[in-house]
N, C-alpha and C positions, 0 to 999 in steps of 0.2 A: 310376524315380517320373517321373512327369508333372506339371508344375508348372502351375499356370492363375494369372494376377494379376489381380486384384481379383473382387469377389462380385456385379458389376451381374447385370443379364439376360446380358450374352454370358459374364461369366464361370460362370453356373452351369449356362448351357445346353453348354459345354463342356465342364465338368469331369460332367453327368449325361452326357454322350455318350461319354465318356472309359468313365466306371466301368460303363455300358452294355455296353462290349466289355471287360470284365472285366479293365481296366489301373489300376493307383492313380495315386492322383491326389492331390497336394498344394495347397492353392489359398492363396496369397498374400495378404493383405488388409490395409491401414490397419483396419478392422475397429472404423469409428465407432460408438457406440452413445449414442441417446437418455437426456438426463438421468436417472437413478433416479425421482427425485422427480416428474418430468413422466412418465414410464412407468407411475408407480403410480397416478398422477392418471388417466391413460388405463382403465387396467387396472381401477380402481375402476368409471368412467364405463361400463367393457364388460361390469359385471356385471348391470347393472342397464336397464330399460326406458327409453328417452328422456321418456316420461312422467314419469320419478320423477327428474330430472335439472334442478337450480335455474339459473336465469340465469347463476348466481354458475358455478355447473359448468362450463360451457360458454363463459363467458368465460376462464378460466383456461386452458381447452386451447387457443384462438384464439391468444392475445398477442395483444403489440401489431402494428400496422401495418409491416411493415418495404418497403423499396425499393430497384430494381435500379438499377446504373447509366443505365438508361433512364428512371426515373423510374418504372418499372409497380411496382407490389405484386410481393416476391421472397416465392415457394412455401415454408410452413415447415412443418415437420412439429409440430404440437400448438403450435406460438408456437416450438420453437426451430429455429435454425439451424446445429445440429450437424453436419448434412450438407456444410455449404461450410466449417465452420470449419477454418483452417490452412492451405485450398488455395492461398492465397497464399503462403505460404512455401512449404509441403512440393511442391506442383505450379506453379510458376509460369509465367504463359502471357501472352506481347505478343498484345492485340488491342485493334483499335481501330475505335470506332464499333457493337460488338459483345458482348454478353456470352459470354466461355466457359464456361460450366459446368460442374465439377467436383464429384466428390462424393469424400469421404473417409467415405464412413458405410456398414456393412452392407448390402449390398444397394443399393449407388451410388444413383443419382438416380430408381431405380425408388419409394421410399421415398417422395417428393412428386409423381410423373407424377399425371397426370388419370386412367389406367387404358384411355384410349381405345386400341381396339386393332383395327387394318383393314389388310389384306393390299393388296399394290399389286395393281392390273390389268394385263391386256397393254399396256393405253396405258402404263403408267408405265412398261416394261420396254422401248417403242423403243428400238433402239438399240444393246440388249444382248445378249451371245452368250444368255441364258436368257428364259424367260419364265416368265407365271403355274403353268403344268401343272407346270413343273420345280420350281418351291417348293414344290408343294402337301403335299409329304410331309413337309416344313421346317416348313410352318405348321401342318400335324396336328400335330407334336412338339410345338411352342412354346406352341399352344391348350390341349394336354391338359397341359401344366406351370401356363401360368396361371390357366385356368378359362376360361368364356367366358358372359356374360350379353348375348341378341341375337333376333333377330325374322325370321324367315323373310319378308322382307317385298320391297319395292320395289326396294333396292339389291343384294339376293343375286343380280341375274343379272349385276352389274359386278362383285361385289365376293363370293364364296362364301365361305359359312360355314364350309365346310372339315370342323366337326365339326359334331353334337349339340352345341346348345348346354347347361352343364352348370347353368344355374342364371337365373334371370327377375327381371328388373328391371322392376316397373311403373314407367310412364310418370307424373310429375308432371300435375295439371289441367292446367298451362300447355302442356306438351309435348302432351297430349291435342288440346287445343284446334287448337294448330297443325299438329297430325299431322291431324284432323278434315279442316281448312279445305283442305288440301296435295292431301287424298285427294279430296275435292269438287271440284278443280281440277286432278287429274293429267292428264286428257289434255293440258289446254294446257300444263301444265310440260313433260313430254314432249317436244310437240312444240318446245321452245324447251331440252330437251336439259339440263331440271332433274331431277333424281332425288333421292330423300327417304326414309327409315325410322330406326329406331330405332339409338340408338346402340349402338356393337359395347364392350365394355368388359369389363377382364380383371377378373375378380370371383374370388378364389378358391377353387377345388376343395374347398379341405380348411382352411377359417375357422379363426383361433386362437381367436376367442372362444365365449361359450355360442349365439348368435342365427345359424340358417342359410341365413339370407338379408336382402335388405335389409329395413329399418325405417322406411325415410327419416328418421334423425336431423337430418340437414340439418347435418353437420360432414364432408362430403367432401373441402372443400378446404382442411380444415385437419387431417386424417386421421380414417380410420374408427377408432374406438374397440372394434368388432365385429371388426377383423382382416379384414373382408371382401376390402379390396382389395388386389388380387395385389403382391406386389414380391417381388423377386428373396430375400430374407432369409428367405421362406419357406421357399423349394428348398433353400437352404442348411442351414436349423435341421431341415428332416423330410428329405426324399428325401438329399441327400448325407450326413447326420451320421448316417444309420441305417448306411450302407454301414462296414463293415469295412477297407475298401480305401481312405478318403477320410481327409485330413487336414487341419486347417484350421490356419492359422499367420497369427494377427490381430498388428495392433500394428507392421506394417510398411510401408512404400510405396517402391515399387519406382522408383529413378533411373532407371536404364539396363541395356540387356542388349549385352553384348559377344560376339564370338566370341574367341578365344585359345585356340591349341594344338589345334583340332581340337575344344573346349570349347565350350560356351556359358555366359555368369558373368553373373548378376543380382546386380545392385547393387542393396542396399534398405538406408532406413533407419530406425533404429526411431521412430516415431511421438514418444513420449512424449516421449523427451531431443534428438532432430534433433541430436546431439550427434555431431560427426568421427569419434571416438573410438568411436559405438555405432554403425558399421555391420555389415550381415549381407551374407553374399557365399553366393550358390545357386548352385552351377554342374553341367551333366554334361557327358559326350561323347556325341553322339548317333547315329542312323542313322535316316533318315527318307526316307519313299517315299510321293509324292504324285502321283494320278492326276490327269489333266486335268480329264476329267470329273466334272462337279459329283456328281453323282447316288451316284458310288464316288468320291468323292474321302475318304481318308483318310490320317493320319499317323501312322508308328509312331516314338512317342521312346522310346528305351531307355537303359539304362545310365545312370540318374540318381543322384547321390550330392549329398549335402551336404557346402559346402563350406568351412564357418568354423561354428564350434560343432559340428559333427558327432559324435554317438556316439563315445565310445571305440573304437578297433579296426574303424570302418566305413572303407573306402577311398576314397580321394579322388577324381574326376575327372583325367585326364590334362591336365596344364596347368595345374592348378590349384593353387595355395598358402593354407598357410592367414595 
């Protein structure tokens, strides 16, 4: 068994890659979900056209204004802070002068991100042992997972599309006006090393609602009732869940990983109780081979065994005790 910790973008991408190799995967996750009444309200709006929404419908999903430690508005999901709930207790971090955002939600912080998705350029990789071309196949894999709304415009020379856009989002009237003005002065802007183009957005290839394309409902900053904005939760609930080699274990927050007697031990705590007696320990003995070149990097982890609460008769990994 191969263990992946967390259901954010990195976690679901790792799980999907392992499944593509034919390897079994168990994903450990805190598994926080939106409150049922708020989810029901979002689903109800998602089943109707924006013209049929009332001002009260919108306000109900926008929720009250919340501020972060710096006094800036805190990004919520349909007015709920469930993404950040309990992080101070279960994932304490000491930070001075900055916010250290963590999430205990299914899908991680992708549940509240702005959907902006742009690759790094060669200039961004300056000083690194890899360049943008090395990353290209991995960008393709990521974009095929997230979907892409984009235009083949002036910034494509600096930031290649990598895949054909999977959907299209019409510019707002303000954005069209700005684009027209900048296009009129494109030569002068280029001389000043200023480049412009449409935003690159992760708009899901497989939206969860009845609407297949953006209808400009104006709810992007609060949450898309139509499920168009990609979140890692989409990949978890579709691509990963369909695999018979995938197991999802929600409700646990991983506290530490240690090596013991040739085995790696994952110590986790049950989120709902957080009591010292309600801990779970997962462990495995391993054999790994990792190549240096990124293009052929691959880790083979074998002989996993659950180590506390394991099914009867299942042998434990060396060095682990119940």
